VOPAGU-2260 file (C-alpha; in pm, 1 decimal, decimal comma):
REM VOPAGU-2260
SITE   aa  ch    i         X         Y         Z
SITE  MET   A    0    -887,9    -473,3    -341,2
SITE  ILE   A    1    -737,3    -841,2    -288,0
SITE  ASN   A    2    -964,0    -938,0      38,1
SITE  ARG   A    3    -707,8   -1129,0     313,1
SITE  PRO   A    4    -661,4   -1119,5     652,6
SITE  GLY   A    5    -498,5    -778,1     799,1
SITE  ARG   A    6    -518,3    -369,2     752,6
SITE  GLY   A    7    -524,8    -406,3     388,7
SITE  PRO   A    8    -886,9    -396,1     344,7
SITE  LEU   A    9    -896,3     -69,5     539,2
SITE  LEU   A   10    -807,7     132,6     235,7
SITE  VAL   A   11   -1137,5      -0,6      63,0
SITE  ALA   A   12   -1323,8     132,3     361,8
SITE  ILE   A   13   -1141,5     485,2     392,9
SITE  LEU   A   14   -1186,5     509,8      -4,9
SITE  ALA   A   15   -1547,2     421,8     -49,8
SITE  ILE   A   16   -1675,7     515,5     248,5
SITE  GLY   A   17   -1459,4     818,7     445,6
SITE  VAL   A   18   -1364,1     624,3     778,3
SITE  THR   A   19   -1716,0     458,5     888,7
SITE  THR   A   20   -1558,2     105,8     913,6
SITE  THR   A   21   -1411,1     -22,5    1263,3
SITE  ALA   A   22   -1012,7     -56,2    1131,0
SITE  CYS   A   23    -844,6    -388,5    1033,6
SITE  GLY   A   24    -568,0    -466,2    1218,7
SITE  ALA   A   25    -374,8    -426,7    1514,4
SITE  ALA   A   26    -266,9    -107,6    1424,4
SITE  THR   A   27    -540,2      68,1    1367,2
SITE  GLY   A   28    -819,3     234,5    1479,9
SITE  SER   A   29   -1233,2     349,6    1463,9
SITE  PRO   A   30   -1345,3     718,5    1556,5
SITE  ALA   A   31   -1561,2     541,6    1804,8
SITE  ALA   A   32   -1277,3     539,4    2055,9
SITE  THR   A   33   -1137,1     828,4    1986,3
SITE  THR   A   34   -1107,8     999,7    2279,7
SITE  ASP   A   35    -975,9    1401,2    2368,0
SITE  ALA   A   36    -626,1    1470,2    2518,0
SITE  GLY   A   37    -789,2    1373,9    2888,1
SITE  GLY   A   38    -986,9    1090,0    2813,5
SITE  VAL   A   39    -957,5     773,6    2931,5
SITE  PRO   A   40    -977,3     463,9    2573,6
SITE  SER   A   41   -1283,3     269,3    2628,2
SITE  VAL   A   42    -994,0     -70,3    2714,9
SITE  ALA   A   43    -704,8     -36,6    2969,0
SITE  PRO   A   44    -393,2       5,2    2789,2
SITE  SER   A   45     -52,8    -174,5    2781,1
SITE  TYR   A   46     133,5     143,1    2780,7
SITE  PRO   A   47     102,8     439,6    3009,0
SITE  GLY   A   48      -5,0     727,6    2789,2
SITE  TRP   A   49    -110,0     493,4    2536,0
SITE  PRO   A   50    -459,0     317,5    2352,6
SITE  ALA   A   51    -490,7      49,2    2366,0
SITE  SER   A   52    -403,4    -194,8    2062,9
SITE  GLY   A   53    -716,6    -102,0    1786,6
SITE  ALA   A   54    -816,1     234,7    1984,7
SITE  ILE   A   55    -736,6     651,4    1926,7
SITE  LEU   A   56    -541,4     836,5    2263,4
SITE  GLY   A   57    -598,5    1257,4    2152,7
SITE  ASN   A   58    -799,0    1531,4    1945,0
SITE  PRO   A   59   -1153,3    1434,5    1833,9
SITE  ASN   A   60   -1053,1    1647,7    1520,2
SITE  LEU   A   61    -767,4    1411,8    1474,4
SITE  VAL   A   62    -851,0    1040,1    1393,5
SITE  PRO   A   63    -487,0     883,4    1267,3
SITE  PHE   A   64    -546,5     533,3    1012,1
SITE  LEU   A   65    -220,3     347,2     989,4
SITE  ILE   A   66    -379,5     236,7     580,5
SITE  SER   A   67       2,0     -21,3     483,3
SITE  SER   A   68     -63,4    -399,3     525,4
SITE  GLU   A   69     217,1    -454,0     713,0
SITE  ALA   A   70     509,0    -362,9     971,6
SITE  VAL   A   71     822,4    -568,8     961,7
SITE  VAL   A   72    1179,1    -541,7    1131,3
SITE  GLY   A   73    1392,8    -355,7     954,8
SITE  ARG   A   74    1303,4     -39,8     710,6
SITE  ASN   A   75     918,5      20,5     569,2
SITE  ARG   A   76     723,4     256,3     373,9
SITE  LEU   A   77     416,0     319,3     572,9
SITE  LEU   A   78      59,2     501,6     470,5
SITE  VAL   A   79     -55,5     733,4     687,1
SITE  THR   A   80    -460,0     910,0     679,6
SITE  VAL   A   81    -628,7    1104,5     896,4
SITE  ALA   A   82    -976,7    1192,4     966,3
SITE  ASP   A   83   -1210,7    1436,9    1178,7
SITE  ARG   A   84   -1437,3    1385,7    1453,0
SITE  THR   A   85   -1692,8    1376,5    1151,1
SITE  GLN   A   86   -1516,5    1109,6     986,5
SITE  ALA   A   87   -1430,6    1277,3     697,3
SITE  LEU   A   88   -1093,6    1265,8     596,5
SITE  ILE   A   89    -859,4    1584,1     606,6
SITE  ALA   A   90    -515,7    1459,2     488,1
SITE  ALA   A   91    -430,7    1736,1     249,0
SITE  PRO   A   92    -129,0    1951,6     136,2
SITE  ASP   A   93    -218,9    2212,3     346,8
SITE  LEU   A   94    -276,8    2017,8     648,4
SITE  PRO   A   95     172,5    1899,5     749,1
SITE  VAL   A   96     199,2    1605,2     998,9
SITE  GLU   A   97     510,0    1445,0    1211,5
SITE  LEU   A   98     446,6    1088,3    1223,4
SITE  ARG   A   99     687,9     999,1    1583,7
SITE  PHE   A  100     760,6     600,8    1612,3
SITE  PHE   A  101     808,5     484,5    1973,7
SITE  ASP   A  102     928,2     145,9    2111,8
SITE  LEU   A  103     693,3      57,0    2338,4
SITE  ALA   A  104     828,0    -187,4    2501,9
SITE  THR   A  105    1124,1      26,0    2617,1
SITE  GLU   A  106    1069,1     426,5    2605,9
SITE  PRO   A  107     718,2     423,7    2516,2
SITE  ASP   A  108     726,5     819,9    2621,7
SITE  THR   A  109    1072,6     905,9    2368,6
SITE  PRO   A  110    1030,2     840,5    1998,0
SITE  VAL   A  111    1277,2     652,3    1856,3
SITE  THR   A  112    1163,4     867,0    1518,4
SITE  ASP   A  113    1038,7    1181,9    1395,9
SITE  LEU   A  114     930,9    1208,0    1047,5
SITE  PRO   A  115     748,5    1474,1     845,9
SITE  GLY   A  116     486,6    1299,3     619,6
SITE  THR   A  117     540,5    1305,7     269,7
SITE  PHE   A  118     190,1    1447,9     150,7
SITE  GLN   A  119      37,5    1274,2    -170,1
SITE  TRP   A  120    -313,7    1247,1    -296,5
SITE  LEU   A  121    -517,4     915,7    -315,6
SITE  VAL   A  122    -752,7     982,5    -522,8
SITE  GLN   A  123    -614,0    1336,3    -735,4
SITE  ASP   A  124    -772,7    1599,4    -529,9
SITE  THR   A  125   -1037,9    1470,0    -339,3
SITE  LYS   A  126    -848,2    1189,8    -131,8
SITE  GLY   A  127    -489,5    1194,5      58,2
SITE  LEU   A  128    -248,3     993,9     255,5
SITE  TYR   A  129      84,8    1085,0     432,1
SITE  VAL   A  130     389,1     867,8     330,1
SITE  VAL   A  131     742,4     765,7     520,0
SITE  ASN   A  132     979,5     542,8     508,0
SITE  ALA   A  133    1066,4     430,2     909,0
SITE  ASP   A  134    1299,7     201,1    1042,9
SITE  PHE   A  135    1178,8    -130,5    1332,2
SITE  SER   A  136    1447,3    -249,3    1500,3
SITE  HIS   A  137    1247,9    -553,9    1641,3
SITE  ALA   A  138     937,4    -723,3    1671,4
SITE  GLY   A  139     657,5    -593,0    1909,5
SITE  GLU   A  140     431,9    -316,6    1940,6
SITE  TRP   A  141     472,8      59,2    1860,7
SITE  GLY   A  142     335,6     327,3    1944,2
SITE  LEU   A  143     212,3     602,0    1645,9
SITE  GLU   A  144     189,8    1022,8    1778,9
SITE  VAL   A  145      35,1    1185,0    1518,9
SITE  VAL   A  146     130,6    1597,6    1517,4
SITE  ALA   A  147     -89,7    1835,4    1252,7
SITE  ASN   A  148      -2,5    2222,7    1288,1
SITE  VAL   A  149     357,5    2149,3    1492,0
SITE  SER   A  150     425,7    2436,8    1669,3
SITE  THR   A  151     119,7    2629,3    1627,7
SITE  ALA   A  152    -158,9    2747,5    1884,9
SITE  SER   A  153    -376,8    2484,7    1684,3
SITE  GLU   A  154    -150,0    2172,5    1672,7
SITE  LEU   A  155    -301,9    1809,8    1703,5
SITE  ARG   A  156    -209,3    1455,6    1779,6
SITE  SER   A  157    -291,5    1147,4    1838,0
SITE  ARG   A  158    -155,8     770,2    1960,0
SITE  LEU   A  159    -210,6     421,6    1814,9
SITE  VAL   A  160     -88,1     149,5    1836,1
SITE  PHE   A  161       6,9     -77,5    1595,2
SITE  SER   A  162     252,4    -434,9    1594,2
SITE  VAL   A  163     589,3    -501,9    1422,4
SITE  THR   A  164     629,2    -831,3    1292,8
SITE  GLU   A  165     986,6   -1069,9    1252,5
SITE  THR   A  166     864,7   -1132,0     928,6
SITE  SER   A  167     678,0   -1052,7     595,5
SITE  ARG   A  168     403,4   -1189,6     409,8
SITE  THR   A  169     521,1    -983,4      78,1
SITE  PRO   A  170     886,3   -1113,4     -33,1
SITE  ALA   A  171    1113,8    -900,4     199,9
SITE  LEU   A  172    1434,0    -660,9      95,8
SITE  GLY   A  173    1642,0    -876,9     -20,5
SITE  ALA   A  174    1469,9   -1118,7     -46,0
SITE  ALA   A  175    1451,1   -1401,0    -382,4
SITE  ALA   A  176    1125,1   -1261,2    -499,5
SITE  PRO   A  177     928,3   -1561,7    -645,5
SITE  PRO   A  178     987,8   -1681,3   -1042,9
SITE  SER   A  179     620,0   -1696,0   -1088,4
SITE  ASP   A  180     475,6   -1794,4   -1437,3
SITE  THR   A  181     244,8   -1460,2   -1514,8
SITE  LEU   A  182      87,3   -1468,9   -1874,0
SITE  VAL   A  183     267,2   -1333,4   -2110,0
SITE  ALA   A  184      67,3   -1192,1   -2461,5
SITE  SER   A  185     295,4   -1070,7   -2817,1
SITE  ASP   A  186      40,9    -828,9   -2950,3
SITE  LEU   A  187    -277,6    -640,9   -2857,0
SITE  GLU   A  188    -579,0    -893,5   -2923,0
SITE  GLY   A  189    -371,2   -1115,2   -2656,9
SITE  ILE   A  190    -297,0    -902,4   -2456,7
SITE  PHE   A  191    -693,7    -722,7   -2473,8
SITE  ARG   A  192    -747,8   -1130,4   -2296,6
SITE  ILE   A  193    -463,9   -1063,6   -1989,7
SITE  SER   A  194    -511,5    -735,1   -1885,8
SITE  THR   A  195    -786,4    -494,0   -1787,5
SITE  ASP   A  196    -554,9    -210,2   -1884,7
SITE  THR   A  197    -710,7      37,6   -2191,5
SITE  THR   A  198    -419,0     143,4   -2329,7
SITE  PRO   A  199    -153,1    -119,6   -2222,1
SITE  ASP   A  200     220,4     -85,7   -2313,1
SITE  PRO   A  201     266,1    -399,0   -2528,4
SITE  SER   A  202     626,1    -446,9   -2365,7
SITE  PHE   A  203     522,7    -544,5   -2028,1
SITE  TYR   A  204     372,0    -835,0   -2110,8
SITE  ALA   A  205     632,7    -963,7   -2296,4
SITE  LEU   A  206     814,0   -1100,9   -2038,0
SITE  SER   A  207     620,5   -1340,0   -1719,1
SITE  ILE   A  208     773,3   -1260,5   -1443,6
SITE  ARG   A  209    1002,8   -1629,7   -1411,4
SITE  GLN   A  210    1159,8   -1490,2   -1759,0
SITE  ALA   A  211    1226,8   -1150,1   -1681,3
SITE  LEU   A  212    1443,7   -1282,8   -1407,3
SITE  ALA   A  213    1652,0   -1566,3   -1644,5
SITE  ALA   A  214    1697,1   -1245,9   -1865,0
SITE  GLY   A  215    1914,5   -1087,2   -1566,7
SITE  LYS   A  216    1806,6    -767,4   -1517,5
SITE  PRO   A  217    1658,4    -531,6   -1320,7
SITE  PHE   A  218    1297,7    -467,3   -1352,5
SITE  VAL   A  219     982,4    -353,3   -1247,4
SITE  VAL   A  220     618,5    -577,7   -1136,0
SITE  VAL   A  221     270,4    -418,9   -1096,0
SITE  PHE   A  222       8,3    -590,4    -942,9
SITE  ALA   A  223    -257,6    -413,4   -1068,4
SITE  SER   A  224    -649,5    -418,0   -1195,3
SITE  PRO   A  225    -692,8    -143,5   -1372,8
SITE  LEU   A  226   -1123,4    -290,8   -1407,4
SITE  LEU   A  227   -1161,3    -471,3   -1123,7
SITE  CYS   A  228    -929,6    -294,3    -842,8
SITE  VAL   A  229   -1225,5    -106,7    -568,2
SITE  SER   A  230    -963,8     166,4    -410,1
SITE  GLN   A  231    -973,9     361,7    -702,5
SITE  THR   A  232    -570,4     320,3    -708,6
SITE  CYS   A  233    -495,0      70,4    -970,8
SITE  GLY   A  234    -526,6     241,0   -1252,6
SITE  PRO   A  235    -316,5     518,2   -1150,3
SITE  ALA   A  236     -31,3     285,9    -981,7
SITE  LEU   A  237       0,2     152,5   -1341,4
SITE  ASP   A  238     -21,1     442,5   -1534,6
SITE  VAL   A  239     248,4     564,1   -1337,9
SITE  VAL   A  240     520,8     344,5   -1447,2
SITE  LYS   A  241     417,3     359,2   -1794,0
SITE  GLY   A  242     483,5     723,9   -1712,1
SITE  ILE   A  243     839,8     683,8   -1608,1
SITE  ALA   A  244     887,8     355,9   -1831,8
SITE  PRO   A  245     988,3     507,1   -2148,0
SITE  ALA   A  246    1263,3     641,2   -1999,3
SITE  TYR   A  247    1464,9     310,8   -1822,3
SITE  ARG   A  248    1358,1      88,4   -2102,8
SITE  ASP   A  249    1731,3      -1,3   -2211,7
SITE  ARG   A  250    1835,7     -61,2   -1816,3
SITE  LEU   A  251    1502,4    -223,9   -1693,5
SITE  ASN   A  252    1181,1    -436,5   -1767,7
SITE  PHE   A  253     873,2    -412,8   -1718,0
SITE  VAL   A  254     516,3    -714,1   -1648,0
SITE  HIS   A  255     257,9    -591,7   -1530,3
SITE  VAL   A  256     -10,3    -844,1   -1408,3
SITE  GLU   A  257    -367,5    -869,2   -1314,7
SITE  PRO   A  258    -390,0    -968,9    -963,9
SITE  TYR   A  259    -792,3   -1183,0   -1048,7
SITE  GLU   A  260    -832,9   -1511,5   -1388,9
SITE  LEU   A  261    -961,6   -1301,7   -1661,3
SITE  GLN   A  262   -1224,9   -1437,6   -1892,3
SITE  PRO   A  263   -1413,5   -1218,6   -2220,9
SITE  ALA   A  264   -1765,7   -1107,4   -2102,6
SITE  PRO   A  265   -1976,2   -1314,9   -2263,2
SITE  GLY   A  266   -2087,8   -1159,3   -2635,2
SITE  LEU   A  267   -1840,7    -884,4   -2600,2
SITE  HIS   A  268   -1565,8    -763,8   -2835,1
SITE  VAL   A  269   -1267,8    -854,9   -2600,7
SITE  GLY   A  270   -1034,6    -561,0   -2656,4
SITE  ARG   A  271   -1334,1    -323,6   -2691,0
SITE  THR   A  272   -1507,2    -371,6   -2384,1
SITE  PRO   A  273   -1352,1    -426,8   -2041,9
SITE  LEU   A  274   -1331,8    -820,2   -1943,8
SITE  GLN   A  275   -1508,5    -996,8   -1644,9
SITE  PRO   A  276   -1313,8   -1143,0   -1380,3
SITE  VAL   A  277   -1301,9   -1592,4   -1324,7
SITE  LEU   A  278   -1601,8   -1648,1    -995,0
SITE  ASP   A  279   -1518,1   -1934,9    -708,7
SITE  ALA   A  280   -1763,7   -2099,1    -568,4
SITE  THR   A  281   -1863,5   -1842,8    -340,8
SITE  GLY   A  282   -1871,3   -1595,5    -591,6
SITE  ARG   A  283   -1581,3   -1386,7    -579,0
SITE  PRO   A  284   -1358,6   -1349,8    -818,0
SITE  LYS   A  285   -1042,7   -1592,7    -866,8
SITE  THR   A  286    -695,8   -1491,0    -760,0
SITE  VAL   A  287    -366,8   -1582,3    -998,9
SITE  LYS   A  288    -117,1   -1819,9    -846,9
SITE  ALA   A  289     108,1   -1560,9    -855,7
SITE  VAL   A  290     -49,2   -1316,6    -537,2
SITE  THR   A  291     -42,7   -1605,1    -371,7
SITE  GLU   A  292     289,5   -1665,5    -432,1
SITE  TRP   A  293     441,6   -1330,8    -352,7
SITE  GLY   A  294     172,3   -1322,1     -43,5
SITE  LEU   A  295      -2,9    -988,3    -154,0
SITE  PRO   A  296    -223,8    -876,4      67,0
SITE  SER   A  297    -383,5    -561,6    -127,7
SITE  GLU   A  298    -325,3    -420,4    -497,3
SITE  PRO   A  299    -229,0    -254,6    -625,0
SITE  TYR   A  300     189,8    -384,4    -526,1
SITE  VAL   A  301     428,7    -244,1    -726,2
SITE  PHE   A  302     817,9    -431,9    -615,7
SITE  VAL   A  303    1133,0    -401,7    -797,9
SITE  ILE   A  304    1330,8    -608,5    -864,4
SITE  GLY   A  305    1735,9    -595,9    -983,2
SITE  SER   A  306    1963,6    -755,8   -1157,9
SITE  ASP   A  307    2042,6   -1055,0    -909,3
SITE  GLY   A  308    1690,6   -1154,2    -894,3
SITE  THR   A  309    1622,2    -991,9    -528,5
SITE  VAL   A  310    1396,7    -688,6    -419,7
SITE  LYS   A  311    1542,6    -400,0    -431,1
SITE  ALA   A  312    1173,6    -174,0    -309,9
SITE  LYS   A  313     818,1    -224,7    -289,5
SITE  PHE   A  314     508,2     -30,4    -267,3
SITE  GLU   A  315     180,9    -109,6    -148,1
SITE  GLY   A  316    -132,1     129,9    -306,4
SITE  VAL   A  317      81,8     395,1    -565,9
SITE  ALA   A  318     440,4     417,2    -614,9
SITE  TYR   A  319     472,0     747,5    -698,0
SITE  HIS   A  320     714,8     923,8    -941,3
SITE  ASP   A  321     972,7    1054,2    -689,2
SITE  GLU   A  322     979,0     813,6    -469,3
SITE  LEU   A  323     970,3     508,7    -761,8
SITE  VAL   A  324    1249,5     731,3   -1017,2
SITE  ALA   A  325    1463,4     669,7    -635,1
SITE  ALA   A  326    1420,7     338,9    -665,3
SITE  LEU   A  327    1498,3     248,7    -963,8
SITE  ASP   A  328    1810,9     506,8   -1005,0
SITE  ASP   A  329    1985,4     374,5    -670,5
SITE  LEU   A  330    1972,4      -6,5    -880,4
SITE  PHE   A  331    2254,5     175,4   -1093,9
SITE  ARG   A  332    2448,1     378,1    -895,6
């Protein structure tokens, strides 16, 4: 994933080494900061009954992580996962959770919303997470209480504090999509020079984002690098969009953007072997201009753009089939 400040890099840590890395950003915590239900967090909390930012308060066998890179005023699609005291991820289809959101400035004891987490595989049959759509009325500090095995003798619950910002780094829902001049290709040889997808759909490279906007037709843009993405989710994110494309191709355009500048691997045949990233002066892969224009803190990212050129839906990580289809169908209601 793109290495930028915020919570996004936490997803890489979760996928690579479980949850042994201390969480990034104010919304997440590390297992070392976890206390039992009657314990005291490592730093004095700002709100009674809640941990300090960066800590977890609750059952040590339920350590929650807010994976999403940002939470903003308005509608949010948030990704949450949980671990146990051994730092093993325990999110699973048979572990239902409720996600309770608290406005700490006004009602730290009463949840504003109480929503079931929808389980999804992050890496199929290996590591999972929960998806929830939550609304926040204002910026500031909010609380998340994760409750597992709700209303049973084995119920577990833990809390963390996170920040809601007034504005989003990525294009906000309803905002105009940036008219980025992304790369295009008219044949497979050209596609294999700009994409690390080993089985590309040619229609995903026929238009740049700027051209898709000018066409006045709704479209989906996928920022993902199947080869270079360290989170293991970029290939699946692109595959989901490719899978639904045939059913919408007459009504939608599709654009795939590699987030990194690419060049052929020396001595290797383009299209049969992987490309390699162009490195900057520090030896890190260089991102394309569109990554900056769209404010991406991570990849993959999927955006649904309406015929008016505004953002109708956005998904950090994989846009799962049902939620992506729902977003596309909303375009035509």
